[in-house]
Phi, psi and omega in degrees: 000131181283130177284145169292150184286140176273145178289139182287136175297335184285141187291155187280162178295156181305132178218136175285127185283142180298335179292343183265003171311302175314317181295325175293318178296318180297317186303309180301318184293324180296324183286334187251024189295319181282332174295315179297323173295327172289323175298313176299320177301307190292317172305317180297317181298317180298315181288332170293324174292323177296327176308337179285129182300334181285345180250119182244337182231125182268349181316129175258343182225136175287173194293319179293318174298322184285324177295311186290322179292328180295316179296325178295312178303315182290331175294308183300313180292323175303315182298315182301305182297320170305314180295321177302309184293326178298317175293327179294314183292324172301314181298321179291316171308314178301311177293329174298320178294322187286332173297304178300328181287322175293327179287327180293320175301321179291316187288315176310310181298326180293322178292323186277313184239000189301329179280354184258109182293329181297330175256019187288332178292319179293320171303312178294319184299311185291326181288310178303320180298329175298307183301319184288327177299318181298315182288321176295320175305307179307308178301319180290335178281322174284328186075020180202141177272131165287128193296314186289323179292316177303319182298316177290326177294313181303318179301319186285323181295318177294323183294331179279353181078028182254151170298140183288335172263035177297136177270165181299320179297318178300315177300317176304311178298319175303313178303314182296326181290326175295317184295322176298321177294321179294324177298309187298329180273356178085013178288329186227152174264194185291322179295318177298313179297323185287325180288325174290324180294328182289320178299316180301318180296318184292316178302314183292327178295323176289319180298319181290328177296315178299312177302317179299314186293316188291321189264000178231088174282180179301144182312134177304319184302318185287327179294307179301323181293312178301320182288320177302308185295332181292318179292322184293316179293316183298326175286317181295323178293320173294317182298320182298314174297320186291324174299342177252027177055038174238048189299325180299311182296315181300323183292324178292314178299312178307306186286333172299314187290324180283331172290322180295320181296314183291329176301310177303321172293322176293315182290337184301326177261096186269017180238056177302155179279333195267002179069021190276188180289349177278349191253168170287136181281076184295315184295322174298315180302308177300337179283321181299315175302314180297315179294319182292321184267326179231091190302321187269006190283134174301343178295331182274356181234024176296146180288104180244135183287136175262009181261119185295345175289335176218092188283336176257000000 
């Protein structure tokens, strides 16, 4: 008799629940509410003009021009969305690197001074400081503190004897000072200091990549051009279909091109404040780091959604 397969104790990969599909659509509609109003206004004006018996054709571009413009729009929108996904994925890869670097930092410290009881407090302080830096990075990238995490981070900061409003750069300087103190007091040798500095360098490289993504969006001129050409083509397409008494088809296509362009714009910034499906799951990643480095920390037990439609 074949025994039934046992379930793995490890949690399953995140998967969007079907019941949350309407939520994702509603979220997109909220972000596009002004665009939707403008689409409705333009379509309404065009239909009002067509109601005039003397006006039979609303087309603003002939068939050949419309086809050529459609090809151009598809290329530009496709390129824009590809770049947006690349930025999102690069941010996720860098956060994955930070997770591994945090674990490496913990293991390196354990290897170097884990057997020395006298230096155990300094070791724990450096590990806790790594967790603090990950959360501060999360908050600085997003520009918003998650309220329940902020309370626990403040408690962690106080336990380390640091100011609650400490910045990421201040914490990095403090970590460098602590490593220097370990070396000057003989807790680690030259090789150990070099190993810790390599861990710090890897973390700084990932940090710089995330800050670059946040602070350097696509050039505004490119963004304005793509958005403008989408609106011109969308309206021209609607006018062409409306002239052939297929206004609904034209409106759907008009809205489709505008939506495709807007989705690329939203995904382009992977550090949203609302923890939506457009952003990288930074809270979940930081909570994982907290649980890995500080097993009993409440930061590793925060209520984190496993549904990609709502990361927070």
